[in-house]
MMTF fields as JSON, N, C-alpha, C and O atoms, coordinates in Angstrom:
{
  "mmtfVersion": "1.0.0",
  "mmtfProducer": "UNKNOWN",
  "numBonds": 307,
  "numAtoms": 308,
  "numGroups": 77,
  "numChains": 1,
  "numModels": 1,
  "chainsPerModel": [1],
  "groupsPerChain": [77],
  "chainIdList": ["A"],
  "bondAtomList": [4, 2, 8, 6, 12, 10, 16, 14, 20, 18, 24, 22, 28, 26, 32, 30, 36, 34, 40, 38, 44, 42, 48, 46, 52, 50, 56, 54, 60, 58, 64, 62, 68, 66, 72, 70, 76, 74, 80, 78, 84, 82, 88, 86, 92, 90, 96, 94, 100, 98, 104, 102, 108, 106, 112, 110, 116, 114, 120, 118, 124, 122, 128, 126, 132, 130, 136, 134, 140, 138, 144, 142, 148, 146, 152, 150, 156, 154, 160, 158, 164, 162, 168, 166, 172, 170, 176, 174, 180, 178, 184, 182, 188, 186, 192, 190, 196, 194, 200, 198, 204, 202, 208, 206, 212, 210, 216, 214, 220, 218, 224, 222, 228, 226, 232, 230, 236, 234, 240, 238, 244, 242, 248, 246, 252, 250, 256, 254, 260, 258, 264, 262, 268, 266, 272, 270, 276, 274, 280, 278, 284, 282, 288, 286, 292, 290, 296, 294, 300, 298, 304, 302],
  "bondOrderList": [1, 1, 1, 1, 1, 1, 1, 1, 1, 1, 1, 1, 1, 1, 1, 1, 1, 1, 1, 1, 1, 1, 1, 1, 1, 1, 1, 1, 1, 1, 1, 1, 1, 1, 1, 1, 1, 1, 1, 1, 1, 1, 1, 1, 1, 1, 1, 1, 1, 1, 1, 1, 1, 1, 1, 1, 1, 1, 1, 1, 1, 1, 1, 1, 1, 1, 1, 1, 1, 1, 1, 1, 1, 1, 1, 1],
  "groupList": [{"groupName": "MET", "atomNameList": ["N", "CA", "C", "O"], "elementList": ["N", "C", "C", "O"], "formalChargeList": [0, 0, 0, 0], "bondAtomList": [1, 0, 2, 1, 3, 2], "bondOrderList": [1, 1, 2], "singleLetterCode": "M", "chemCompType": "L-PEPTIDE LINKING"}, {"groupName": "GLU", "atomNameList": ["N", "CA", "C", "O"], "elementList": ["N", "C", "C", "O"], "formalChargeList": [0, 0, 0, 0], "bondAtomList": [1, 0, 2, 1, 3, 2], "bondOrderList": [1, 1, 2], "singleLetterCode": "E", "chemCompType": "L-PEPTIDE LINKING"}, {"groupName": "GLY", "atomNameList": ["N", "CA", "C", "O"], "elementList": ["N", "C", "C", "O"], "formalChargeList": [0, 0, 0, 0], "bondAtomList": [1, 0, 2, 1, 3, 2], "bondOrderList": [1, 1, 2], "singleLetterCode": "G", "chemCompType": "PEPTIDE LINKING"}, {"groupName": "PRO", "atomNameList": ["N", "CA", "C", "O"], "elementList": ["N", "C", "C", "O"], "formalChargeList": [0, 0, 0, 0], "bondAtomList": [1, 0, 2, 1, 3, 2], "bondOrderList": [1, 1, 2], "singleLetterCode": "P", "chemCompType": "L-PEPTIDE LINKING"}, {"groupName": "GLN", "atomNameList": ["N", "CA", "C", "O"], "elementList": ["N", "C", "C", "O"], "formalChargeList": [0, 0, 0, 0], "bondAtomList": [1, 0, 2, 1, 3, 2], "bondOrderList": [1, 1, 2], "singleLetterCode": "Q", "chemCompType": "L-PEPTIDE LINKING"}, {"groupName": "THR", "atomNameList": ["N", "CA", "C", "O"], "elementList": ["N", "C", "C", "O"], "formalChargeList": [0, 0, 0, 0], "bondAtomList": [1, 0, 2, 1, 3, 2], "bondOrderList": [1, 1, 2], "singleLetterCode": "T", "chemCompType": "L-PEPTIDE LINKING"}, {"groupName": "ALA", "atomNameList": ["N", "CA", "C", "O"], "elementList": ["N", "C", "C", "O"], "formalChargeList": [0, 0, 0, 0], "bondAtomList": [1, 0, 2, 1, 3, 2], "bondOrderList": [1, 1, 2], "singleLetterCode": "A", "chemCompType": "L-PEPTIDE LINKING"}, {"groupName": "ARG", "atomNameList": ["N", "CA", "C", "O"], "elementList": ["N", "C", "C", "O"], "formalChargeList": [0, 0, 0, 0], "bondAtomList": [1, 0, 2, 1, 3, 2], "bondOrderList": [1, 1, 2], "singleLetterCode": "R", "chemCompType": "L-PEPTIDE LINKING"}, {"groupName": "TRP", "atomNameList": ["N", "CA", "C", "O"], "elementList": ["N", "C", "C", "O"], "formalChargeList": [0, 0, 0, 0], "bondAtomList": [1, 0, 2, 1, 3, 2], "bondOrderList": [1, 1, 2], "singleLetterCode": "W", "chemCompType": "L-PEPTIDE LINKING"}, {"groupName": "PHE", "atomNameList": ["N", "CA", "C", "O"], "elementList": ["N", "C", "C", "O"], "formalChargeList": [0, 0, 0, 0], "bondAtomList": [1, 0, 2, 1, 3, 2], "bondOrderList": [1, 1, 2], "singleLetterCode": "F", "chemCompType": "L-PEPTIDE LINKING"}, {"groupName": "ILE", "atomNameList": ["N", "CA", "C", "O"], "elementList": ["N", "C", "C", "O"], "formalChargeList": [0, 0, 0, 0], "bondAtomList": [1, 0, 2, 1, 3, 2], "bondOrderList": [1, 1, 2], "singleLetterCode": "I", "chemCompType": "L-PEPTIDE LINKING"}, {"groupName": "ASP", "atomNameList": ["N", "CA", "C", "O"], "elementList": ["N", "C", "C", "O"], "formalChargeList": [0, 0, 0, 0], "bondAtomList": [1, 0, 2, 1, 3, 2], "bondOrderList": [1, 1, 2], "singleLetterCode": "D", "chemCompType": "L-PEPTIDE LINKING"}, {"groupName": "ASN", "atomNameList": ["N", "CA", "C", "O"], "elementList": ["N", "C", "C", "O"], "formalChargeList": [0, 0, 0, 0], "bondAtomList": [1, 0, 2, 1, 3, 2], "bondOrderList": [1, 1, 2], "singleLetterCode": "N", "chemCompType": "L-PEPTIDE LINKING"}, {"groupName": "LEU", "atomNameList": ["N", "CA", "C", "O"], "elementList": ["N", "C", "C", "O"], "formalChargeList": [0, 0, 0, 0], "bondAtomList": [1, 0, 2, 1, 3, 2], "bondOrderList": [1, 1, 2], "singleLetterCode": "L", "chemCompType": "L-PEPTIDE LINKING"}, {"groupName": "HIS", "atomNameList": ["N", "CA", "C", "O"], "elementList": ["N", "C", "C", "O"], "formalChargeList": [0, 0, 0, 0], "bondAtomList": [1, 0, 2, 1, 3, 2], "bondOrderList": [1, 1, 2], "singleLetterCode": "H", "chemCompType": "L-PEPTIDE LINKING"}, {"groupName": "CYS", "atomNameList": ["N", "CA", "C", "O"], "elementList": ["N", "C", "C", "O"], "formalChargeList": [0, 0, 0, 0], "bondAtomList": [1, 0, 2, 1, 3, 2], "bondOrderList": [1, 1, 2], "singleLetterCode": "C", "chemCompType": "L-PEPTIDE LINKING"}, {"groupName": "VAL", "atomNameList": ["N", "CA", "C", "O"], "elementList": ["N", "C", "C", "O"], "formalChargeList": [0, 0, 0, 0], "bondAtomList": [1, 0, 2, 1, 3, 2], "bondOrderList": [1, 1, 2], "singleLetterCode": "V", "chemCompType": "L-PEPTIDE LINKING"}, {"groupName": "LYS", "atomNameList": ["N", "CA", "C", "O"], "elementList": ["N", "C", "C", "O"], "formalChargeList": [0, 0, 0, 0], "bondAtomList": [1, 0, 2, 1, 3, 2], "bondOrderList": [1, 1, 2], "singleLetterCode": "K", "chemCompType": "L-PEPTIDE LINKING"}, {"groupName": "TYR", "atomNameList": ["N", "CA", "C", "O"], "elementList": ["N", "C", "C", "O"], "formalChargeList": [0, 0, 0, 0], "bondAtomList": [1, 0, 2, 1, 3, 2], "bondOrderList": [1, 1, 2], "singleLetterCode": "Y", "chemCompType": "L-PEPTIDE LINKING"}, {"groupName": "SER", "atomNameList": ["N", "CA", "C", "O"], "elementList": ["N", "C", "C", "O"], "formalChargeList": [0, 0, 0, 0], "bondAtomList": [1, 0, 2, 1, 3, 2], "bondOrderList": [1, 1, 2], "singleLetterCode": "S", "chemCompType": "L-PEPTIDE LINKING"}],
  "groupTypeList": [0, 1, 2, 3, 4, 5, 6, 7, 8, 9, 10, 11, 2, 12, 6, 5, 4, 0, 3, 1, 10, 7, 3, 4, 13, 6, 14, 13, 11, 15, 13, 16, 17, 6, 7, 8, 13, 6, 12, 6, 10, 18, 9, 6, 11, 7, 10, 2, 7, 7, 2, 1, 7, 2, 19, 11, 19, 3, 5, 5, 12, 4, 11, 2, 13, 6, 1, 6, 18, 6, 2, 0, 5, 2, 2, 2, 6],
  "groupIdList": [1, 2, 3, 4, 5, 6, 7, 8, 9, 10, 11, 12, 13, 14, 15, 16, 17, 18, 19, 20, 21, 22, 23, 24, 25, 26, 27, 28, 29, 30, 31, 32, 33, 34, 35, 36, 37, 38, 39, 40, 41, 42, 43, 44, 45, 46, 47, 48, 49, 50, 51, 52, 53, 54, 55, 56, 57, 58, 59, 60, 61, 62, 63, 64, 65, 66, 67, 68, 69, 70, 71, 72, 73, 74, 75, 76, 77],
  "secStructList": [7, 7, 1, 2, 2, 2, 2, 2, 2, 2, 2, 2, 2, 2, 2, 6, 6, 7, 6, 6, 1, 4, 4, 4, 4, 1, 1, 1, 1, 6, 6, 2, 2, 2, 2, 2, 2, 2, 2, 2, 2, 2, 2, 2, 2, 2, 2, 2, 2, 6, 7, 7, 6, 6, 7, 1, 1, 1, 1, 2, 2, 2, 2, 2, 2, 2, 2, 2, 2, 2, 2, 2, 6, 6, 1, 7, 7],
  "xCoordList": [14.66, 14.718, 13.376, 12.278, 13.502, 11.861, 11.906, 12.891, 10.361, 10.397, 9.999, 9.192, 10.464, 10.046, 10.734, 10.509, 11.5, 12.416, 12.149, 12.856, 11.109, 10.509, 9.515, 9.089, 8.594, 7.591, 7.904, 7.479, 8.385, 8.483, 9.317, 9.747, 9.717, 10.302, 8.604, 8.318, 7.658, 6.475, 5.619, 5.284, 5.407, 4.636, 5.504, 4.998, 6.645, 7.194, 6.948, 6.315, 7.567, 6.558, 5.759, 5.414, 4.639, 3.404, 2.873, 2.166, 3.127, 2.714, 3.405, 3.01, 4.879, 5.166, 4.575, 4.901, 3.951, 3.091, 1.574, 0.886, 1.206, -0.399, -0.159, -0.417, 0.35, 0.187, -0.716, -0.695, -2.047, -3.604, -3.84, -4.495, -2.652, -2.355, -2.272, -3.144, -1.166, -0.232, -1.222, -1.009, -2.093, -2.684, -3.107, -2.83, -3.824, -4.39, -3.235, -3.761, -1.857, -0.719, -0.183, 0.759, -0.487, -0.536, -1.753, -1.501, -3.213, -3.649, -3.06, -3.827, -1.823, -1.543, -0.989, -1.683, -0.448, -0.201, -1.509, -1.473, -2.844, -3.686, -4.428, -5.343, -4.233, -4.707, -3.788, -4.051, -2.552, -1.778, -2.139, -2.153, -2.435, -2.984, -4.075, -4.318, -5.022, -6.311, -5.888, -6.159, -5.021, -4.584, -4.181, -4.648, -3.097, -3.202, -3.643, -3.233, -5.169, -5.983, -6.889, -7.471, -6.645, -7.949, -7.044, -7.458, -5.674, -4.858, -5.028, -5.139, -4.993, -4.819, -6.782, -6.997, -7.773, -9.039, -9.0, -9.839, -8.288, -8.38, -7.713, -8.168, -6.357, -5.47, -6.487, -6.749, -6.679, -7.391, -8.425, -8.574, -9.17, -10.534, -10.295, -11.075, -8.853, -8.764, -7.997, -7.921, -7.698, -7.123, -8.382, -8.49, -9.347, -10.881, -11.143, -11.527, -10.858, -12.076, -10.869, -11.181, -9.493, -9.098, -8.516, -8.452, -8.286, -8.22, -6.865, -5.867, -7.017, -5.156, -5.475, -4.57, -6.829, -6.354, -5.259, -5.338, -4.669, -4.082, -2.899, -2.064, -2.749, -1.292, 0.004, 0.049, 1.449, 2.451, 2.867, 3.037, 3.002, 2.727, 1.824, 0.893, 1.95, 1.148, 1.315, 0.66, 2.108, 2.278, 1.961, 2.278, 1.364, 1.214, 0.007, 0.18, -0.765, -2.05, -1.018, -0.972, -0.424, 0.396, 1.075, 0.898, 2.123, 2.885, 2.23, 2.582, 1.18, 0.282, -0.422, -0.711, -0.526, -2.104, -0.378, -0.454, 0.954, 1.982, 2.335, 2.626, 2.278, 2.568, 1.975, 2.267, 1.058, -0.393, -0.21, -0.338, 0.289, 0.344, 2.007, 2.622, 2.242, 4.057, 3.56, 4.075, 2.864, 2.653, 2.194, 2.537, 0.637, -0.042, 0.681, 0.676, 1.628, 1.926, 3.88, 4.795, 3.627, 4.913, 6.132, 7.268, 5.795, 7.216, 7.957, 8.98, 7.667, 8.047, 7.095, 5.874, 8.029, 6.792, 6.6, 5.907],
  "yCoordList": [-10.53, -9.464, -8.403, -8.925, -7.484, -6.245, -5.533, -5.273, -4.506, -3.489, -3.431, -4.285, -2.37, -2.168, -3.041, -3.062, -3.56, -4.833, -6.064, -6.799, -6.796, -7.621, -7.658, -8.681, -6.055, -6.322, -6.252, -7.221, -5.65, -5.91, -6.693, -6.409, -8.034, -9.336, -10.198, -11.055, -9.51, -10.343, -9.855, -10.623, -8.378, -8.54, -8.814, -9.79, -8.429, -9.08, -10.58, -10.949, -11.47, -12.84, -12.709, -13.757, -12.099, -12.495, -12.131, -12.988, -10.917, -10.541, -11.35, -11.366, -12.169, -13.153, -14.281, -15.047, -14.616, -16.122, -15.987, -16.888, -14.269, -14.151, -12.806, -11.713, -12.888, -11.261, -10.759, -9.692, -11.461, -10.424, -9.158, -8.165, -9.678, -8.932, -7.704, -6.88, -7.396, -6.433, -4.765, -3.724, -5.018, -3.589, -3.296, -2.159, -4.122, -4.021, -3.533, -3.162, -3.528, -3.438, -1.648, -1.279, -0.988, 0.122, 0.955, 1.9, -0.152, 1.05, 0.463, 0.493, -0.249, -1.044, 0.39, 0.89, 1.154, 2.722, 3.263, 3.752, 2.976, 3.658, 2.515, 2.908, 0.659, 0.067, -0.36, -0.959, 0.438, 0.338, 1.584, 1.324, 3.011, 3.79, 4.306, 5.37, 2.978, 2.693, 1.983, 2.368, 0.618, 0.283, 0.958, 0.73, 1.975, 2.91, 3.882, 4.161, 4.261, 5.193, 4.301, 4.671, 2.879, 2.285, 2.116, 2.054, 2.067, 2.007, 3.191, 3.227, 4.12, 5.889, 5.801, 6.028, 5.532, 5.463, 4.434, 4.578, 3.207, 2.224, 2.948, 2.786, 3.842, 4.322, 5.903, 6.444, 6.03, 7.358, 7.449, 8.231, 6.314, 5.829, 5.445, 5.543, 4.975, 4.387, 5.76, 5.819, 6.338, 8.207, 8.608, 8.995, 8.404, 9.433, 8.714, 9.312, 7.357, 6.643, 5.866, 5.229, 6.361, 6.212, 4.403, 3.589, 4.364, 2.54, 2.344, 2.718, 1.582, 1.013, -0.372, -1.166, -0.868, -2.627, -3.494, -3.207, -4.193, -4.527, -3.915, -4.45, -2.165, -2.236, -2.207, -2.003, -2.476, -2.357, -1.69, -2.171, -0.709, 1.254, 1.74, 1.219, 3.411, 3.98, 5.003, 6.041, 4.817, 5.483, 4.751, 5.263, 3.446, 2.23, 3.271, 3.149, 3.922, 4.156, 5.548, 5.725, 6.241, 7.739, 7.049, 7.47, 5.818, 5.54, 4.913, 5.099, 4.156, 3.826, 4.759, 4.605, 6.097, 6.394, 7.365, 7.931, 7.542, 8.368, 7.547, 7.927, 6.458, 5.263, 5.351, 5.534, 5.138, 5.413, 6.17, 5.866, 7.777, 8.948, 8.918, 9.731, 8.278, 8.383, 7.052, 7.285, 6.106, 5.385, 5.359, 4.799, 6.819, 7.762, 8.432, 8.319, 9.366, 10.372, 10.256, 10.984, 9.047, 8.342, 8.552, 8.43, 8.9, 9.442, 8.532, 8.813, 7.207, 5.855, 4.764, 4.679, 3.916, 2.768, 1.467, 0.501],
  "zCoordList": [-1.302, -2.201, -1.589, -1.399, -1.418, -1.253, -1.775, -2.466, -1.696, -2.52, -3.682, -4.048, -4.641, -5.88, -7.439, -8.649, -6.622, -7.514, -7.333, -8.022, -6.417, -6.209, -6.702, -7.237, -6.633, -7.558, -8.682, -9.31, -9.194, -10.656, -11.291, -12.409, -10.485, -10.85, -11.113, -11.949, -9.962, -9.821, -11.342, -12.244, -11.291, -12.478, -13.611, -14.164, -14.306, -15.366, -15.716, -16.705, -14.717, -14.733, -14.694, -15.239, -14.422, -14.639, -16.063, -16.592, -16.798, -17.641, -19.004, -20.17, -18.222, -19.544, -19.473, -20.38, -18.86, -18.317, -18.972, -19.451, -18.812, -19.083, -20.01, -19.507, -21.406, -22.0, -22.25, -22.864, -21.79, -21.653, -21.046, -21.365, -19.452, -18.688, -19.136, -18.859, -19.923, -19.951, -20.047, -19.425, -20.872, -20.825, -19.624, -19.242, -18.751, -17.8, -16.519, -15.47, -16.578, -15.608, -16.061, -15.359, -16.706, -17.193, -15.547, -14.8, -15.624, -14.126, -13.23, -12.268, -12.859, -11.001, -10.842, -11.726, -10.497, -9.952, -9.037, -7.908, -10.026, -9.105, -8.47, -7.747, -8.567, -7.617, -5.941, -4.898, -6.584, -5.613, -4.438, -3.235, -5.0, -4.329, -3.874, -3.304, -4.358, -3.395, -2.353, -1.216, -2.613, -1.361, -0.13, 0.986, -0.485, 0.36, 1.77, 2.897, 0.497, 0.536, 1.823, 2.843, 1.134, 2.536, 4.002, 5.16, 3.477, 4.753, 5.856, 7.082, 4.822, 5.598, 6.192, 7.382, 5.427, 6.752, 7.521, 8.409, 7.642, 8.304, 10.001, 11.133, 9.478, 10.649, 11.305, 12.379, 10.275, 10.357, 11.412, 12.351, 10.942, 11.785, 13.541, 14.489, 13.459, 14.89, 15.472, 16.699, 15.073, 15.473, 16.252, 17.415, 15.256, 15.664, 17.151, 18.156, 17.056, 17.808, 19.379, 20.385, 18.841, 20.16, 20.225, 21.146, 19.247, 18.959, 19.227, 18.609, 20.427, 21.349, 21.326, 21.578, 21.017, 21.27, 19.628, 18.434, 20.095, 19.256, 18.881, 18.152, 19.635, 19.177, 19.884, 21.097, 18.903, 19.32, 20.442, 21.563, 20.133, 20.979, 20.683, 20.07, 21.246, 21.237, 20.251, 20.34, 19.343, 17.581, 17.067, 15.994, 16.663, 15.85, 14.984, 13.771, 15.21, 14.396, 13.715, 12.497, 14.469, 13.59, 12.952, 11.809, 12.878, 12.083, 10.321, 9.156, 10.984, 9.807, 8.546, 7.359, 9.863, 8.323, 7.89, 6.8, 8.6, 7.862, 6.733, 5.599, 7.153, 6.022, 4.645, 3.463, 5.4, 4.193, 3.055, 1.87, 3.891, 2.873, 2.39, 1.699, 2.718, 2.194, 0.779, -0.314, 0.842, 0.085, -1.407, -2.449, -0.713, -1.857, -2.112, -3.338, -1.808, -2.204, -2.778, -3.163, -2.524, -3.612, -2.867, -3.325, -1.595, -0.375, -0.057, 0.567, -0.382, 0.224, 0.56, 0.424, 1.056, 2.273, 1.198, 1.516]
}
């Protein structure tokens, strides 16, 4: 199981066990987008510094930045 269905199962399970967190879950989308923003900053910095160390392919940084953009804009990922 992967993706939004797994996330929904996890969130619903936590909310059932800890009902006091339910109001905070309204802000979860913002937190997820902030995490994607952190990824975008990381990969943009690596591209700017031409950071290739630890990469599996020459396009790893560009791919990571594209995935972060998609995550922030709701385009998938």
